[in-house]
RONU-538159 format. One record per atom (N, C-alpha, C): residue number from 0; residue in three letters; x, y, z. Coordinates in nm, 4 decimals, decimal comma. Atoms other than C-alpha are relative to their C-alpha. Layout:
# residues N
node k NUM&r ALA&px X&py Y&pz Z .
...
***
This chain:
# residues 90
node k 0&r MET&px 0,1004&py -0,0669&pz 0,0664 .
node k 0&r MET&px 11,7852&py 7,9655&pz 12,0521 .
node k 0&r MET&px -0,1521&py 0,0311&pz -0,0076 .
node k 1&r THR&px 0,1422&py 0,0353&pz -0,0096 .
node k 1&r THR&px 11,4633&py 8,0997&pz 12,1087 .
node k 1&r THR&px -0,0981&py -0,0151&pz -0,1206 .
node k 2&r ALA&px 0,0680&py 0,0308&pz 0,0995 .
node k 2&r ALA&px 11,2463&py 7,9489&pz 11,8644 .
node k 2&r ALA&px -0,1656&py 0,0388&pz -0,0031 .
node k 3&r THR&px 0,1136&py -0,0290&pz -0,0133 .
node k 3&r THR&px 10,9064&py 8,0721&pz 11,9897 .
node k 3&r THR&px -0,0857&py 0,0270&pz -0,0826 .
node k 4&r LYS&px 0,0772&py -0,0208&pz 0,1198 .
node k 4&r LYS&px 10,7793&py 8,2316&pz 11,6809 .
node k 4&r LYS&px 0,0669&py -0,0719&pz -0,1004 .
node k 5&r TYR&px -0,0513&py 0,0959&pz 0,1610 .
node k 5&r TYR&px 10,9622&py 7,9859&pz 11,4240 .
node k 5&r TYR&px -0,0967&py -0,0851&pz -0,0085 .
node k 6&r SER&px 0,0559&py 0,1033&pz 0,0312 .
node k 6&r SER&px 10,7667&py 7,7681&pz 11,2365 .
node k 6&r SER&px 0,0974&py -0,1332&pz 0,0056 .
node k 7&r ALA&px -0,0905&py 0,1281&pz -0,0261 .
node k 7&r ALA&px 10,8919&py 7,3811&pz 11,2680 .
node k 7&r ALA&px 0,1129&py -0,0254&pz -0,0998 .
node k 8&r GLU&px -0,1184&py 0,0330&pz 0,1390 .
node k 8&r GLU&px 11,0528&py 7,3691&pz 10,8934 .
node k 8&r GLU&px 0,1044&py 0,1283&pz 0,0127 .
node k 9&r LEU&px -0,1247&py -0,0802&pz 0,0043 .
node k 9&r LEU&px 11,2158&py 7,7114&pz 10,9488 .
node k 9&r LEU&px 0,1155&py -0,0122&pz 0,1343 .
node k 10&r THR&px -0,1001&py 0,0381&pz -0,1155 .
node k 10&r THR&px 11,3617&py 7,6017&pz 11,3088 .
node k 10&r THR&px 0,1254&py -0,0879&pz -0,0828 .
node k 11&r SER&px -0,1252&py 0,1440&pz 0,0825 .
node k 11&r SER&px 11,5319&py 7,2821&pz 11,1164 .
node k 11&r SER&px 0,0709&py 0,0590&pz -0,0648 .
node k 12&r VAL&px -0,1039&py -0,0892&pz 0,0721 .
node k 12&r VAL&px 11,6827&py 7,5380&pz 10,8512 .
node k 12&r VAL&px 0,0952&py 0,0610&pz 0,0260 .
node k 13&r VAL&px -0,0871&py -0,0972&pz -0,0827 .
node k 13&r VAL&px 11,8207&py 7,7728&pz 11,0768 .
node k 13&r VAL&px 0,0891&py -0,0499&pz 0,1307 .
node k 14&r THR&px -0,0854&py 0,0681&pz -0,0732 .
node k 14&r THR&px 11,9580&py 7,5183&pz 11,3288 .
node k 14&r THR&px 0,1245&py -0,0644&pz -0,0864 .
node k 15&r ASN&px -0,1180&py 0,0140&pz 0,0953 .
node k 15&r ASN&px 12,1753&py 7,3846&pz 11,0288 .
node k 15&r ASN&px 0,0647&py 0,0698&pz -0,0181 .
node k 16&r LYS&px -0,0756&py -0,0892&pz 0,0549 .
node k 16&r LYS&px 12,2488&py 7,6732&pz 10,8864 .
node k 16&r LYS&px 0,1096&py 0,1293&pz 0,0765 .
node k 17&r LEU&px -0,0939&py -0,0666&pz -0,1179 .
node k 17&r LEU&px 12,3778&py 7,8590&pz 11,2134 .
node k 17&r LEU&px 0,1232&py -0,0626&pz -0,0096 .
node k 18&r GLN&px -0,1149&py 0,0758&pz -0,0421 .
node k 18&r GLN&px 12,6327&py 7,5865&pz 11,2235 .
node k 18&r GLN&px 0,1104&py 0,0527&pz -0,1332 .
node k 19&r ILE&px -0,0819&py -0,0047&pz 0,1214 .
node k 19&r ILE&px 12,7589&py 7,5943&pz 10,8929 .
node k 19&r ILE&px 0,0123&py 0,0944&pz -0,1287 .
node k 20&r ALA&px 0,0094&py -0,1415&pz 0,1093 .
node k 20&r ALA&px 12,6661&py 7,9363&pz 10,6899 .
node k 20&r ALA&px -0,0829&py 0,1090&pz 0,0619 .
node k 21&r PRO&px 0,0953&py -0,1211&pz -0,0674 .
node k 21&r PRO&px 12,5213&py 8,1960&pz 10,9574 .
node k 21&r PRO&px 0,0009&py 0,1296&pz -0,0789 .
node k 22&r ASP&px 0,0723&py -0,1012&pz 0,0787 .
node k 22&r ASP&px 12,5494&py 8,4730&pz 10,6912 .
node k 22&r ASP&px -0,0524&py -0,0483&pz -0,1150 .
node k 23&r ASP&px 0,0881&py -0,0202&pz 0,1237 .
node k 23&r ASP&px 12,3930&py 8,3028&pz 10,4314 .
node k 23&r ASP&px -0,1641&py 0,0551&pz 0,0201 .
node k 24&r TYR&px 0,1471&py -0,0290&pz -0,0130 .
node k 24&r TYR&px 12,0412&py 8,4753&pz 10,3735 .
node k 24&r TYR&px -0,1218&py -0,0999&pz -0,0724 .
node k 25&r ILE&px 0,0853&py 0,0750&pz 0,0398 .
node k 25&r ILE&px 11,7365&py 8,2777&pz 10,3512 .
node k 25&r ILE&px -0,1365&py 0,1178&pz -0,0106 .
node k 26&r ASP&px 0,1184&py -0,0452&pz 0,0101 .
node k 26&r ASP&px 11,3831&py 8,4021&pz 10,2614 .
node k 26&r ASP&px -0,0534&py -0,0528&pz 0,0864 .
node k 27&r VAL&px 0,0984&py 0,0190&pz -0,1149 .
node k 27&r VAL&px 11,1057&py 8,4326&pz 10,5254 .
node k 27&r VAL&px -0,1204&py 0,1246&pz -0,0186 .
node k 28&r ARG&px 0,1368&py -0,0662&pz 0,0076 .
node k 28&r ARG&px 10,7510&py 8,5418&pz 10,5648 .
node k 28&r ARG&px -0,0161&py 0,0029&pz 0,1324 .
node k 29&r ILE&px 0,0418&py -0,0186&pz -0,1858 .
node k 29&r ILE&px 10,6675&py 8,7023&pz 10,9032 .
node k 29&r ILE&px -0,1735&py 0,0698&pz -0,0084 .
node k 30&r PHE&px 0,0912&py -0,0289&pz -0,0246 .
node k 30&r PHE&px 10,3526&py 8,7474&pz 10,9854 .
node k 30&r PHE&px -0,0503&py 0,0854&pz 0,1606 .
node k 31&r LEU&px -0,0105&py -0,1275&pz -0,1069 .
node k 31&r LEU&px 10,2570&py 9,0667&pz 11,2110 .
node k 31&r LEU&px -0,1143&py -0,0343&pz 0,0881 .
node k 32&r GLU&px 0,1164&py -0,0029&pz -0,1021 .
node k 32&r GLU&px 10,0226&py 9,0865&pz 11,5283 .
node k 32&r GLU&px -0,1365&py 0,0956&pz -0,0739 .
node k 33&r PRO&px 0,1212&py -0,0248&pz 0,0814 .
node k 33&r PRO&px 9,6728&py 9,2272&pz 11,3703 .
node k 33&r PRO&px -0,0111&py 0,1531&pz 0,0486 .
node k 34&r ASP&px -0,0043&py -0,1616&pz -0,0150 .
node k 34&r ASP&px 9,7214&py 9,5789&pz 11,5781 .
node k 34&r ASP&px 0,1105&py 0,0373&pz -0,0131 .
node k 35&r SER&px -0,1163&py -0,0220&pz 0,0340 .
node k 35&r SER&px 10,0517&py 9,6313&pz 11,4551 .
node k 35&r SER&px 0,0182&py 0,1261&pz -0,0901 .
node k 36&r ILE&px 0,0241&py -0,0900&pz 0,0736 .
node k 36&r ILE&px 10,1385&py 9,9627&pz 11,2945 .
node k 36&r ILE&px 0,1094&py -0,0397&pz -0,1215 .
node k 37&r LEU&px -0,1097&py 0,0540&pz 0,1049 .
node k 37&r LEU&px 10,3097&py 9,8253&pz 10,9634 .
node k 37&r LEU&px 0,1371&py 0,1151&pz -0,0043 .
node k 38&r GLU&px -0,1123&py -0,0521&pz 0,0385 .
node k 38&r GLU&px 10,5119&py 10,1464&pz 10,8835 .
node k 38&r GLU&px 0,1378&py -0,0035&pz 0,1335 .
node k 39&r ASN&px -0,0932&py 0,0205&pz -0,0947 .
node k 39&r ASN&px 10,6927&py 10,1234&pz 11,2137 .
node k 39&r ASN&px 0,0788&py -0,1203&pz 0,0140 .
node k 40&r VAL&px -0,0680&py 0,1415&pz 0,0166 .
node k 40&r VAL&px 10,7462&py 9,7404&pz 11,1937 .
node k 40&r VAL&px 0,0850&py -0,0124&pz -0,0742 .
node k 41&r SER&px -0,1154&py -0,0122&pz 0,0909 .
node k 41&r SER&px 10,8853&py 9,7475&pz 10,8689 .
node k 41&r SER&px 0,1032&py 0,0673&pz -0,0118 .
node k 42&r ALA&px -0,1352&py -0,1192&pz -0,0125 .
node k 42&r ALA&px 11,1455&py 10,0401&pz 10,9654 .
node k 42&r ALA&px 0,0533&py -0,1004&pz 0,0707 .
node k 43&r GLU&px -0,1018&py 0,0945&pz -0,0855 .
node k 43&r GLU&px 11,2630&py 9,7911&pz 11,2638 .
node k 43&r GLU&px 0,0436&py -0,1020&pz -0,0867 .
node k 44&r LEU&px -0,0423&py 0,1298&pz 0,0474 .
node k 44&r LEU&px 11,2450&py 9,4905&pz 11,0601 .
node k 44&r LEU&px 0,1258&py 0,0189&pz -0,0960 .
node k 45&r GLU&px -0,1044&py -0,0595&pz 0,0919 .
node k 45&r GLU&px 11,4820&py 9,6573&pz 10,7990 .
node k 45&r GLU&px 0,1265&py 0,0424&pz 0,0856 .
node k 46&r ALA&px -0,1104&py -0,0288&pz -0,0861 .
node k 46&r ALA&px 11,6941&py 9,8043&pz 11,0806 .
node k 46&r ALA&px 0,0662&py -0,1237&pz 0,0496 .
node k 47&r LYS&px -0,0888&py 0,1201&pz -0,0839 .
node k 47&r LYS&px 11,7658&py 9,4515&pz 11,2310 .
node k 47&r LYS&px 0,0316&py -0,0758&pz -0,1517 .
node k 48&r GLY&px -0,0814&py 0,0543&pz 0,1121 .
node k 48&r GLY&px 11,8958&py 9,3703&pz 10,8665 .
node k 48&r GLY&px -0,0884&py -0,1118&pz -0,1107 .
node k 49&r MET&px 0,0747&py 0,0561&pz 0,1044 .
node k 49&r MET&px 11,5981&py 9,2441&pz 10,6677 .
node k 49&r MET&px -0,0374&py 0,0539&pz -0,1031 .
node k 50&r LYS&px 0,0424&py -0,0583&pz 0,1221 .
node k 50&r LYS&px 11,5581&py 9,3041&pz 10,2948 .
node k 50&r LYS&px -0,1508&py -0,0144&pz -0,0390 .
node k 51&r ILE&px 0,1321&py 0,0342&pz 0,0617 .
node k 51&r ILE&px 11,1899&py 9,3393&pz 10,2498 .
node k 51&r ILE&px -0,0267&py -0,0029&pz -0,1544 .
node k 52&r ARG&px 0,0462&py 0,0324&pz 0,1129 .
node k 52&r ARG&px 11,0595&py 9,2409&pz 9,9169 .
node k 52&r ARG&px -0,1310&py 0,0384&pz -0,0482 .
node k 53&r THR&px 0,1692&py -0,0157&pz 0,0055 .
node k 53&r THR&px 10,6622&py 9,2487&pz 9,9639 .
node k 53&r THR&px -0,0790&py 0,0064&pz 0,1173 .
node k 54&r ILE&px 0,0940&py 0,0055&pz -0,1208 .
node k 54&r ILE&px 10,4329&py 9,3412&pz 10,2040 .
node k 54&r ILE&px -0,1394&py -0,0036&pz -0,0335 .
node k 55&r ILE&px 0,1138&py 0,0296&pz 0,0935 .
node k 55&r ILE&px 10,0979&py 9,2204&pz 10,1553 .
node k 55&r ILE&px -0,1142&py -0,0176&pz 0,1233 .
node k 56&r GLU&px 0,0901&py -0,0627&pz -0,1081 .
node k 56&r GLU&px 9,8036&py 9,3784&pz 10,3860 .
node k 56&r GLU&px -0,1364&py -0,0999&pz -0,0261 .
node k 57&r GLY&px 0,1549&py 0,0668&pz -0,0117 .
node k 57&r GLY&px 9,4828&py 9,2212&pz 10,4558 .
node k 57&r GLY&px -0,0342&py -0,0893&pz 0,1308 .
node k 58&r PRO&px 0,0018&py 0,0096&pz -0,1404 .
node k 58&r PRO&px 9,3541&py 9,0232&pz 10,7557 .
node k 58&r PRO&px 0,1118&py -0,0697&pz 0,0785 .
node k 59&r ASP&px -0,1311&py 0,0615&pz -0,0535 .
node k 59&r ASP&px 9,6877&py 8,8518&pz 10,8031 .
node k 59&r ASP&px 0,1148&py 0,0865&pz -0,0676 .
node k 60&r VAL&px -0,0622&py -0,0751&pz 0,0409 .
node k 60&r VAL&px 9,9356&py 9,0997&pz 10,7544 .
node k 60&r VAL&px 0,1425&py -0,0579&pz 0,0051 .
node k 61&r GLN&px -0,1313&py 0,0853&pz 0,0316 .
node k 61&r GLN&px 10,2802&py 8,9433&pz 10,5881 .
node k 61&r GLN&px 0,1111&py 0,1093&pz -0,0864 .
node k 62&r VAL&px -0,1128&py -0,0595&pz 0,0531 .
node k 62&r VAL&px 10,6117&py 9,0774&pz 10,5342 .
node k 62&r VAL&px 0,1016&py -0,1042&pz -0,0542 .
node k 63&r ARG&px -0,0751&py 0,0918&pz 0,0831 .
node k 63&r ARG&px 10,8099&py 8,8883&pz 10,2443 .
node k 63&r ARG&px 0,1431&py 0,0632&pz 0,0158 .
node k 64&r GLY&px -0,1123&py -0,0570&pz 0,0563 .
node k 64&r GLY&px 11,1809&py 8,9248&pz 10,2272 .
node k 64&r GLY&px 0,1520&py -0,1109&pz 0,0266 .
node k 65&r SER&px -0,1134&py 0,0913&pz -0,0297 .
node k 65&r SER&px 11,5394&py 8,7730&pz 10,3172 .
node k 65&r SER&px 0,0881&py 0,0645&pz 0,1059 .
node k 66&r ILE&px -0,0744&py -0,0343&pz -0,1277 .
node k 66&r ILE&px 11,7509&py 8,7766&pz 10,6203 .
node k 66&r ILE&px 0,1319&py -0,0864&pz 0,0359 .
node k 67&r ALA&px -0,0923&py 0,0429&pz -0,0652 .
node k 67&r ALA&px 12,0748&py 8,7012&pz 10,7327 .
node k 67&r ALA&px -0,0400&py -0,1238&pz 0,1015 .
node k 68&r VAL&px 0,0646&py 0,0861&pz -0,0868 .
node k 68&r VAL&px 12,0124&py 8,3504&pz 10,9261 .
node k 68&r VAL&px 0,0667&py 0,0746&pz 0,1549 .
node k 69&r LYS&px -0,0759&py -0,0488&pz -0,1333 .
node k 69&r LYS&px 12,2664&py 8,5051&pz 11,2364 .
node k 69&r LYS&px -0,1213&py 0,1034&pz 0,0352 .
node k 70&r ASN&px 0,0730&py -0,0832&pz -0,0346 .
node k 70&r ASN&px 11,9993&py 8,7689&pz 11,2388 .
node k 70&r ASN&px -0,1508&py -0,0022&pz 0,0515 .
node k 71&r LEU&px 0,1371&py 0,0474&pz 0,0022 .
node k 71&r LEU&px 11,6750&py 8,5573&pz 11,2808 .
node k 71&r LEU&px -0,0259&py 0,0749&pz 0,1613 .
node k 72&r ASN&px 0,0317&py -0,0303&pz -0,1192 .
node k 72&r ASN&px 11,6874&py 8,5957&pz 11,6338 .
node k 72&r ASN&px -0,0557&py 0,1366&pz 0,0495 .
node k 73&r ASP&px 0,0280&py -0,1583&pz -0,0042 .
node k 73&r ASP&px 11,6886&py 9,0064&pz 11,6204 .
node k 73&r ASP&px -0,1570&py 0,0113&pz -0,0363 .
node k 74&r ILE&px 0,1651&py 0,0021&pz 0,0388 .
node k 74&r ILE&px 11,3479&py 8,9559&pz 11,4074 .
node k 74&r ILE&px -0,1081&py -0,0380&pz 0,1032 .
node k 75&r ASN&px 0,0765&py 0,0472&pz -0,0997 .
node k 75&r ASN&px 11,2279&py 8,7157&pz 11,6684 .
node k 75&r ASN&px -0,0460&py 0,0734&pz 0,1243 .
node k 76&r ALA&px 0,0562&py -0,0423&pz -0,1167 .
node k 76&r ALA&px 11,2210&py 8,9397&pz 11,9190 .
node k 76&r ALA&px -0,0422&py 0,1482&pz -0,0085 .
node k 77&r VAL&px 0,0914&py -0,1198&pz 0,0275 .
node k 77&r VAL&px 11,0377&py 9,2030&pz 11,7500 .
node k 77&r VAL&px -0,1395&py -0,0197&pz 0,0751 .
node k 78&r ALA&px 0,1226&py 0,0588&pz -0,0678 .
node k 78&r ALA&px 10,6904&py 9,2445&pz 11,9785 .
node k 78&r ALA&px -0,1205&py -0,0270&pz -0,0906 .
node k 79&r GLU&px 0,1382&py 0,0301&pz 0,0799 .
node k 79&r GLU&px 10,4647&py 9,2831&pz 11,6793 .
node k 79&r GLU&px 0,0039&py -0,1321&pz -0,1023 .
node k 80&r VAL&px -0,0417&py 0,1259&pz 0,0782 .
node k 80&r VAL&px 10,6062&py 8,9763&pz 11,4960 .
node k 80&r VAL&px -0,0786&py -0,1224&pz 0,0741 .
node k 81&r ASP&px 0,0672&py 0,1587&pz -0,0131 .
node k 81&r ASP&px 10,3519&py 8,6593&pz 11,5332 .
node k 81&r ASP&px 0,0587&py -0,0933&pz -0,0037 .
node k 82&r ARG&px -0,0520&py 0,1216&pz 0,0712 .
node k 82&r ARG&px 10,5039&py 8,4233&pz 11,3244 .
node k 82&r ARG&px 0,1343&py 0,0304&pz -0,1040 .
node k 83&r ILE&px -0,0819&py 0,0035&pz 0,0899 .
node k 83&r ILE&px 10,8131&py 8,3457&pz 11,1415 .
node k 83&r ILE&px 0,0017&py -0,1281&pz -0,0801 .
node k 84&r GLU&px -0,0113&py 0,1510&pz 0,1149 .
node k 84&r GLU&px 10,8118&py 8,0930&pz 10,8133 .
node k 84&r GLU&px 0,0711&py 0,0071&pz -0,0654 .
node k 85&r HIS&px -0,0761&py 0,0162&pz 0,0950 .
node k 85&r HIS&px 11,0459&py 8,0066&pz 10,5886 .
node k 85&r HIS&px -0,0709&py -0,0225&pz -0,1343 .
node k 86&r ASP&px 0,0908&py -0,0340&pz 0,1219 .
node k 86&r ASP&px 10,9388&py 8,1455&pz 10,2433 .
node k 86&r ASP&px 0,0502&py -0,0650&pz -0,1288 .
node k 87&r HIS&px -0,0721&py 0,0529&pz 0,1280 .
node k 87&r HIS&px 10,9878&py 7,9224&pz 9,9566 .
node k 87&r HIS&px -0,1242&py -0,0787&pz -0,1034 .
node k 88&r ALA&px 0,1048&py 0,0605&pz 0,1286 .
node k 88&r ALA&px 10,8107&py 7,7709&pz 9,6354 .
node k 88&r ALA&px -0,0415&py -0,1064&pz 0,0255 .
node k 89&r LEU&px 0,0660&py 0,0988&pz -0,0652 .
node k 89&r LEU&px 10,5983&py 7,5072&pz 9,7403 .
node k 89&r LEU&px 0,0152&py -0,1255&pz -0,1317 .
***
């Protein structure tokens, strides 16, 4: 698994779930590169299986939603994605 864009916590969650429940959906928070075109990136994320719930625009653009664990590597491959974190209540 290429984990370059995954947070440490997400890497741990994904490693476990890939073995026992790859079809399970998990909530993620995706941070985009500053020069990303939001409309294009959100369409690409949806095409790769992400169910987008919220988009937060600001200095750090975030896309929040859920995706099947087995599809996370597809999201990791999107050039405009800066990092991916597990999105959960603190």
